[in-house]
N, C-alpha and C positions, 0 to 999 in steps of 0.2 A: 538763709532765711527760713524760719520755721513757724510753727503754728501761732505762737503768741507774739511774734515779732513782726519787725519791719513790717501795730495795733490793728487782724487777720481776715474776700471773695467778690465779677463785673464784666461789662463788655470790653473788648480789646480797645486799646488806645490807637486809633487808626491814623498814625503819623504819616503814612505813605499815601493816604487817600485824598489827594488834592481835589478830586471831583466833589467830595462832600462839602469842602470849604467853598468851592465855587457856587454850588447850589444854595448854600446858606446865605451868601451875601451877593449873589448875582454878579460876581466880578469875572470879567473875561480876561484870561491871560494866555499867552502863547509860549513863553519861555518856561521850561521846567524849573529852572533855577528860581524864577520869581514865584512859581506855584509853591515850592517848598518853603521859601522864606515867609510867604503869607500864612501858610498853614502852621508853621512853627509859632508864629505870632499868636494865632488863635489858641494853640496849646498853652502858651504862657498866660493868656488872658483867662482862659477857663480854669487853669490852676489857681489863679488869684481868686476867682470866684469860689472854688472849692475850699481854699484856705479860709476865706471869709465865712463860709457856711460852718466849717468845723469850729472856728473860734466862737461862733455865736449860735450854736445849735439849740441852746436852751431859750433863745430869744425869738420873737417874731421875725421872720425873714421875708421881706417883700421883694418882688421882682425888681423894682426900681433901685432898691438898695444894693442888691447883689450885682445887677448889671453895671452899676456905677463902679463897684469894686473891680469889675473886669474891664472897664473902659469901653463898654458897648452901650448903644441905645437899647432900651428894653426890647424892642421888636427884633433887632438883629441878634441880641444876646440869646433870646429864647430859641431862635432857630439854630444858631451855632452850637449852643449848649446841647441841644437834643441831637444834633448831627454827630457830635464827638462822643457823647456818653450814652446815647440810645435811650435817654429818659428826659422828660421835661424837668424843669427846676422843681416843681411841686412834687413830682414822683421821686426825684432824687432825695430831697429833704425828708420826705415822709419815710422813705426806706432807711435812711441814716438814723432817724429818730427811733424807729422800731427796732433796728439792730442794736442801737445803744441801750434801749430798754431791755432787750434780751441779755445783753452783757451785764447790766446792773442786777437783773433778776438772778443771774448765775453767780455773780461774785459779791453781791451785797444783799443777800437774801433777807436780811432783817429790815430792809427798807420797805415801807408800805408802797403799794401800787400807785397810790395817789402821789407820793413823793417821786417815784420813778417817772410818772407821767409828766409832772411839772419840770423835773430836772432834764427831761429830754425834749422839752419845748412844746408839749401838747397843752392845749388851752385848759383842759380839765381831764379828770379821770374817765368821764364818759366818752370824751373825744378819743382818748387813748384806747379805751376798750373797744370802741367801734372800729377804729383803724386797725387794731391788732387782729380782731376777728376777721375782718375783710382780707387781711394778708395771710394769716396762719390758720384760719378755719376754726378757731376756738378762742374763748375769752382768756385774758392773761391768767386769771385765777384757776382755769381748768386746763391750761396748756401743759402737754407732756414735754417739759423742758429737757429732762434727762434723755428721753428717747430721741428728741430732735438733735441734741448735741452729739449723741452717739452716732447717728446717721451721717452727720456732717463730718465727724472725725473719721469714719470709715472712708468717705469720699476723699478726704484730704490725704489719708495714708495711701490709698490706692493710686492717686495721681503722683505722689512723691516716689512711691516704689517703682513706678513704671519708667521714671526718668533714668538717665545714664548713671550708673553706679548702683542702682537698685536699692536705695536706702529704704529701710522699713522702720517706722517710728513706733515705739511701744510706750504706752502711758504707764507710769508707775501706779501701783495700787495706792489708794489714799493713805497718807500717813507714813509710808515707807520712804527711806532715804539711804539705800544701799551704797550710793556714790559719795556719801558724806558731804553733801552740799552745805555750805555755810552762808548765812546772810549777813551782809554789812549794810547798815542804814547810812545813807549819804545824803547830805543836803547840797544840791547843785544850784549854781547861780542861774539867772536868766541867760539864755543863749540864742544867738542868731545862727541859722544854718543856710547854706546853699544846698539845694537838693535837685535831684531828677526823680520824677514820679513815674512809677510803672503800674499800669492797670493790668488786671488779670496776671499777677506776677508769678503764678506757678507754671506758666508756660516755660519749657526748658530753655535756659540760657538768657532770658530777657532781663532778669535782675542783675546777673553778672555783666551783661552788656551795658546796663546803665552805670554800674560801678566803673567799668572801663572808661566810659565817656566822661564821667565826672572826674575820674582820676587824671585823665588827659587835660581836662580844663584846669584842674588844680595845679598840675605840674607846670603848666605854662605861666602860672601866677605865683609860683613859689609857695604854694599852700598845702602841698600834698602830705606833709608830715604832721598835720593838725589832727584833731579828734574826729574820727569817722564814725558815723552812726548808720544803722539800718532800723527802720521802724515801719510797722504796718498799722493802718488805722482801723482795721477790722480783725476779728478773731475767726479763723476758719471753722471752728466748731459752732459758729453762729451764722456767719455770712457765707453765701455761695462763693466758691473759689473765683468765679468769673467776675465777681463784684468787689474783690479785694483791691486795696491800693497800698503799694509798698513804696516808701521813699528811701533812696540811698542819699546820705547827706554828709556834709562836712561843716563843722563849727567854724565860723568866720567872724571877723569884726563887723563886717557889713558886706552886702553884695547888691548889685543892681540886677533885678530879674531880666533875663534876656533869653529868648527862645525857650528851650526846655529846662534851662537853669532857673529854678524858682528860689524864693526867699521866704523863710518862715521864722517867726519869733516864738520861742518857748519860754514860759515864765519860770521863775525859780521853783524848784520842786524837790521833794524828798523821794528817794528811790530805795527800794530793797534790791541789793546787788549780789549776784552770785558769780564768782569768777569761774570760767570754763576754758579748758584746754582739751581739745579732742575733736571728735567727729560731729557732724550735724545731728546725729542721734543723741549725743550727749547734751548738746545745746537744747534740743527739744525736751529731754528729760528734766533739765534744770528749770525750764519755764513751767513744765507740768508740775514739778514739785513746788515751785513758788506759788502757783495758783491753787493747787489742790490740797497741799499739805501745810505749807507755811502760812499762807494768807488767812485761812479760817481760824487759826489759833493765835494770830499775831496781835489782834486788837486794831488792825488797820483794814481799810477797804481800798480798792483801786481808785486812784485819782483820775480826773478826766483828761488823761494824756495817753499816748500810745506807749507800749512797752518797747524798750530799745535793745538792740545789739550795739554795744559800744566796743568797737574794734580796738585791739591793742596793736598798734601799727596800722599799716595800710590794709584795706580789705583784700581778701584772698592772697595775702602775702605768703601763705604756706600752701597754696594750691586749693583744691576743692575738697580734699578729704580731711584736712586738719584746720581747726579754727582756734584762735586765741582771742578771747573777748570777754566782756562782762555782760551778763544778762541783767537788765535793769527794769524793774517794775515800779512805776510811780505809784505812791501810796499816800493816804492821809488817814488821820485818826477816825475810827468808826464813830 
């Protein structure tokens, strides 16, 4: 999992904290087994709400609509959502819209700020500008985006380098391609995935643990040799690491969400793909090159989808130091 993957920063997913779930819904339980089962059900429902928000970020999102997607009454949903994510629904949606705006300002710089505002679900450019200034201390037109991204990048590299193995990620200078990366444009069909979501994914071992749990689930069902994906809904150069969400996923014909196993439908899309075989540093360089060197000259802009790690074989099949996968950046014509 690297900076542009598995689309890149959030409060920890408190799966073990049954007390929060009890306070949210005032349910008295005595058996630890029952506590865990109820809490996992809340995780499933909140994931359904997050998926609904992501699919409809550019549209008005009312509490009643999102709570229905989660299968809660508005009152209980509001309390459970805040208990698990540490933000109210309105705070969460506004943050995602602002972070999406920063992403578009970074990678589609020719878009007007009005277009960015409307594409991210703000009612007007003035609404966007007001919300942006409240969050980042400056209007979008005056914001030091390059300095902001540089600071986030340093934070990300520091966290990764402190983990076991001491990886140090180094960004390529703009336009350089010493590794000879080559892009293949591919049109992918619509896909359904089964996923496990990891919040605050740069904590050591948590993404790998999710892979192991989903792999065990897939082996039981004879699905383990399908197409494995990793994708992040945020970019660490924009979003605080604690606020990132990473999904490890498996393409399936269909799946019934249950517990931490979620279901998401991706539409058909075009991707710019680079094959990578090597260390996590090489994967990071490939994504950096795609975003910083290839994309600005390509005539494409990023599509409204996360970037993917498309594993060749099972995830971590070659251990933790060598990866064989395709880096896939969803794109559309500028």
